[in-house]
C-alpha positions as CSV (number, residue, x, y, z in Angstrom):
1,M,26.5,4.5,-17.9
2,K,25.2,5.6,-21.3
3,K,26.0,9.2,-22.4
4,P,23.1,11.4,-23.6
5,I,22.9,11.9,-27.3
6,D,23.9,15.6,-27.0
7,E,27.2,14.6,-25.3
8,I,28.1,12.3,-28.2
9,F,26.8,14.3,-31.1
10,Y,26.4,17.9,-32.2
11,Q,22.8,19.2,-31.8
12,E,22.6,19.3,-35.5
13,P,20.9,16.1,-36.6
14,I,21.5,15.2,-40.2
15,I,18.3,13.1,-40.0
16,K,16.3,16.3,-40.7
17,D,18.1,16.8,-44.0
18,I,17.7,13.0,-44.8
19,L,14.0,13.0,-44.2
20,E,13.4,16.3,-46.1
21,G,15.0,14.6,-49.1
22,K,12.6,11.6,-49.0
23,S,9.4,11.2,-51.0
24,L,6.1,10.7,-49.3
25,A,6.2,7.0,-50.4
26,D,9.7,6.6,-48.9
27,L,8.5,8.2,-45.6
28,K,5.5,5.9,-45.5
29,E,7.8,2.9,-46.1
30,V,10.1,3.9,-43.3
31,A,7.2,4.7,-40.9
32,E,5.7,1.3,-41.5
33,A,9.1,-0.5,-41.0
34,V,9.7,1.4,-37.8
35,G,6.2,1.1,-36.5
36,I,5.5,4.8,-35.9
37,N,3.0,7.3,-37.2
38,L,3.9,8.9,-40.6
39,E,3.0,12.3,-39.2
40,K,5.4,11.8,-36.2
41,L,8.2,10.7,-38.6
42,A,7.5,13.7,-40.9
43,S,7.6,16.1,-37.9
44,L,11.3,15.3,-37.3
45,S,12.3,17.8,-40.0
46,E,10.3,20.6,-38.4
47,I,11.2,20.3,-34.7
48,D,14.2,21.9,-33.0
49,D,17.1,19.8,-32.0
50,E,16.4,19.9,-28.2
51,E,12.8,18.6,-28.9
52,L,14.2,15.9,-31.2
53,T,16.6,14.5,-28.6
54,S,13.9,14.7,-25.8
55,S,11.0,13.4,-27.8
56,F,12.7,10.7,-29.9
57,N,14.7,8.3,-27.6
58,D,17.8,6.4,-28.8
59,S,15.9,3.2,-29.5
60,L,13.4,4.9,-31.7
61,L,16.1,6.8,-33.6
62,V,18.0,3.5,-34.0
63,K,14.8,2.0,-35.6
64,I,14.4,5.0,-37.9
65,A,18.1,4.7,-39.0
66,M,17.5,1.0,-39.7
67,G,14.3,1.9,-41.7
68,L,16.4,4.4,-43.7
69,G,19.1,1.7,-44.3
70,M,21.6,3.6,-42.2
71,E,23.5,3.4,-38.9
72,F,22.3,5.4,-35.9
73,E,25.5,7.4,-35.8
74,D,25.0,8.5,-39.4
75,L,21.9,10.5,-38.3
76,F,24.0,13.0,-36.4
77,E,27.0,15.2,-37.2
78,K,29.9,13.8,-35.2
79,E,31.8,16.3,-33.0
80,A,35.0,17.4,-34.6
81,E,38.2,15.9,-33.1
82,N,40.5,18.5,-31.8
C-alpha cells in the first residue's frame, strides 16, 4: 500500500520555490515536456500545500520532476530524522 505524499514529506513543497525561480521560457519547456497546461504548471507556486497534494497526483508530480531534470523526492522537504 502506497503512503500518501503528506505522510512521506513535509507539507512544504520545494517545487514552489523551484518553479518561482524559472523563467517563462523554462516553464513553457517543462509544461511541454510534461504535457500539461502552462497556466496549471505556473499555478503550483500560488496554491496552498493541501491543494497541491490533492490536485497534483504523484504521477503528474513525477513527470514535472522529470521535466525539471530532478527526482520526485527532491520536490519536497524530507521529514527530519529524529
